[in-house]
N, C-alpha and C positions, 0 to 999 in steps of 0.2 A: 416604501422600503427596498433598501438595493440590496442583492443576495451577498450573500459571501461570496467569495471569490477565492480560488485557491490559490494558496501561496508562491511564490518565485522556489522555495526552498524545498516542496513538497514537488510541486511537477517535475522540477531537474532533481531531486534528490539522488535519486541511483546515479545517473550524470557525474553529479558531484561528488557523491561517495565514493565513484570508480576511478575519477580524476583524483584525487587525494590520496588513495590507495593504490594506486599506479605508478602518483609522482614520488610514494615512500620508497615501492620497492626500487625507484628508478635509482633514488638518492643513494639508498641501500648496498645496488649493485655496483653502480661508478664507486661506492667509497670503500669495497671490501676485494675489488679489482683494479686495475688498471686502463680501464677504460675510459677513463680522461685525460691518459698521457700525453695524446696528443695535442691534448688542447689546456694549455700553459696555462692561461688567461680566462678561460671559463669555467675551469674547473670540474665542482660539481653538478653545474648549468644545464649541460647536455645531458644527465640522467635525469633530470627531473623532467625537464620538457619532456623529453624522450617516456618517463613512467606517464605522466600526462594526457600526453598521447595514446599511450598501449591502453588508457583506460576509458578513452573517449571510443576508440577500434572497439574492443569487446563489447561495449555500450550497443553500440551500431550495430554488430552482428546480432546482439542478442534480441533485438528487438527483430530482426529480419530473418532470423533463422530458428522463431519461436515453438514453429512444425514439429522437430527436434527433438521436441521435450513427449512424444509421443513415444520415444524409445524408452529405455532402461532410463535410470540417474546414471550408474555406468557408462551404457554404451553412448547414450547423448554427451555428457561430457568429455569424453573423449574424442568422438568424434569433432566436437566446439573447439577440444583445444587443439586440434590437426590444424584446423582451418585458420583458428586466430592464432597459432605460431607460427604459420607461413607467411602471414598478411602480416602482421609484427614483425617477422623477418624482413620481408620487402620495406616495409618501412623503416628498422633502422638502418639498410645498405644505403636506401635514399638518403636519409637523414647523416650519415658519412659523408655521402658524397656531397650532399650540400653545404653543410659545415668544412670542406676539407676544398670546394671552389670557393669560400670566403674567406678562411685560412692563406690560399693560394699557395700551400706545400707542394703537392703534387697535382699531377694530370687524373682523370676518372677513371683510366685504363689503370695505370698504378695505387690509383687508392683500391679498388676494386681489387686487385689480387694480394695487396699488403693485406686486406681487408678477410677474404678468404684465406688467406692462410695461416692467417692470427689470431681474427676474433671468429669468423664464422657459427666453428662448433659450438664455443662459448656461448654468446649471441643467441643461438639457436634454441641451448637448453635452457638459457633464462626465459626467451619465449613462452616455450613450452612449460617451464615452471610459473610464470608470473599470470600465465591464459587458465590454469590449474586452479589456481589461489585465486584470482579473480571469478572464475567461474562460482566455487566453493564460495566465497563473499556473500555475492549475488544471493546464491537458495538460502543462506543463511538469513540474510537481511529480507527478503521474501518469507521465510519463515519466525524468524522474531523482531519482532520490531525493535525501533529505540527505544521505545519508551520502555523493552522489558530488556534491554541491556543496563538503561541509567536506574532504573530502581533497582535490579539485584546490584548493580554493585556499588550503588551508594545506600543500601542496607534500608530504603524505604520499606515497606511493608511486612520487613521480617517481624514484626509485632505487629498484631493486628491492631488497624487504626480505623474509627470511628469519622466519617468524612460524608460531605452531604452530596450529591450526585444524581445526575437525571440519566433514566433508564428508556431505550423505545426502541421496542422489541418490534420488527417488523415482518410478518410473515406472506407466504403467497397465498394469494386466493384461488379457491377452488382446486387446492395442492392434488388429494385424491382422483378426482375429475382427471387433472393435467395426465396423473401419471398414468394411471388406465388407457389415455386417448394416445399418448406418444411410447408408450412401452418405456419399461426402468432407465433402460443404457439415456435414451434419447431425450428420456425427462431430468437426469441425471447431466447431461448436458447442457441444459438448457438453465438449469442453476448455476454451472459453473457460469456462462452467459451472464445470467444475469446479476450476481454478485461480483464476479469481475469490471460491469459497467457499473458499480454504483462507489468503484472505486473512488471517480473524483469527488462523487457527491459528499460522500464520507469524506474524503480527505479538507474540502473545502468549509464544510461544516466544522472541521476540527474535531469531528466525533473519535471515540476507540471504540475499534469491534472484541468487544470480549469474548463472542463465541459465535460461531454458524451453529445451530443445530437442527440436521436436515434440512428441512426448506425452509429455515428462520434465524434470520440472522438478530445478535443482540448488541444496539451499539448504545456506548453511554458518555457522561460527559463530567467532570469533576463540574458544580454547581456555575460557577462564575467563567468557566470558558463558554457552555452552553448557552446561559444566559445572552453571552455577549453580542451583541447585535440579533439575538435571538437566534441565534445557529440551530441553535437545537430544534425549535420550532420548522426554519427553513429547509432543513434539512432532508427532513420528508417531500416539499415541494421538490429537490433538485435531484431527487430519486428517480421522481415521475418523471423528471424532464431527461433526465439520460434515456429513460427507456421507451420515451416518445421520439427522441431525437436516434432510433436505434429501430423505430415500428417494421419499415419496412425489412431487415436484415430479420427480423423475430417472424414476420409473416410468410418470409422467403422460404429460411429453416424449420420453424414448427408450424407454422401457417396458422398461427395466433400471438396476440400480445400480451406477455402476463401481466398480472393485477396481483398489487399486494397491496395490505391495510396492517397498520400501524397504530400501538397504544402508547401512550407516552408518562410517567409521573414522575416526580420530583420529592428526595426525601433523604432520611440519614440510612449508610449502608457500613459494614465494617468491612474492609478490604487486609487482607491477607496472601501471605505467600502459602499455598498448601503444597503438600508431595514430596518425596523422595526421588522415587521411580522417573517421575515427569512435576517438575515445576511447575506450578504455573501460579499464576494471582488470581485469585477467587473473590471474587464478594457475597456475604451473604448480609440476610434480614428478610425482615416482609418488603421490601421497595420491591424487590424483582417477582415475588408473587404477586405482590396489587399490581403492577405494573402487566403482568401477563395475566392475567384477569381483565384489566381493564382493554384489552387489548383482541380479545377473545367476542366483548359489546361489540364489536365492530360490527358481525354479524347480525346483529340484532336491532342494529342501528340503520343499520345497510348502509355506511358510510363507514369511508377510508380509514379514515385517520380520525379516534379518541383519546382526549384527555382529561385526567382530574382538574380539579376546580383547584386542588393546593398547585397546579402545573401552569396553569390558566393566570392565577394571581402572580405567580412570580414572575411571569412573561410583564414587560413593558406594554401599555396599550401600544395600538395599531391602526387604522381605518381602513388598511387593506385588509385585515382579515378579521373573517366570520365566525364568531362562535355563538352555539346556538345550546341551550343547559337538556338535555337531556331525562332532565328531571334525578332524584337520588332513588340510588341505584343499590342494592345488595348484593353484590360480587360472592362470588361460591367461594367458601374457606373465611370471609368476612364478621365481626360481629355486628360491625355497624353501617349503615348506608352511606354510600359516598357521589357526590357530585358530578358527573359526566359529560362532557362537552365536545361537540362534534366540532371539527375542525376546516373553513371553509379559504383558501387563497384568490385571491382579486388583486387588480393593478400592479402587479410583482414587477419591479423594475431590473433588469436582465443585464 
């Protein structure tokens, strides 16, 4: 069975968003100013192209200036905006010189002098404003997923809806011992690295991050999405692969390679919006409690991945996966015992 792959739009999602927003900003800027007046035949095209490239410039710097995030948000934003706006202005100057050469109106020296007198200040203020706007846009995008905006503006879940979902509770093994060994700050850094490194596996398997709860991450899928190509099942394999690929990094920084366990279950849950001070989509029902209890059985079975019989029966047969029944287990808080299975992977195609 072939593993789920990270889709193009997920891999380059931020780049695409920044390019679109930059293009819109460039279009608006040239439409409300006379910035396009020197390009009679091209009209608004230079503004759109410039805006798109501004988006690319900011994304490029965002990835390289990630260390600035250790400062306060306001301080980091202002410092980034200053760096970005200067580089954008240099790019704008290059773009103006290039277009003037293509159109053959003026020499480089004449264009530079004309540009400095007529447009330098306005374009710098635009660069600064565009930088601040795009920085805020990227920060909000990282805090609130596109799914959040879509569900909110389309009115989805404003009334409680019962739907079939898959939940996976992923928890760090021996978390108390690790916290004592590393100390609170270093352990917090470990969790940050771990959850960041999970990103590609989560996106590849089309999982939604429901919550981060201490050293636990709760993933969910609509059943149709998670069952397709067994994405929900292979998500766990991909999570382990992500950490294995960073083994040397974790050994060098923390002197350990973190291990984790997971429980997975499928069933119906009620999905709805809650809260006025802070709005959030939440899931209610026994499904979450049961999944949490299943994950707790990992320690008793001395295994890192346990699923329910209902979950196993919902998945198509796959000879590269081994299920071992652990009998009927009476989970804490449940009236009836459940059949649980451990999961092992083999012969996986990368």
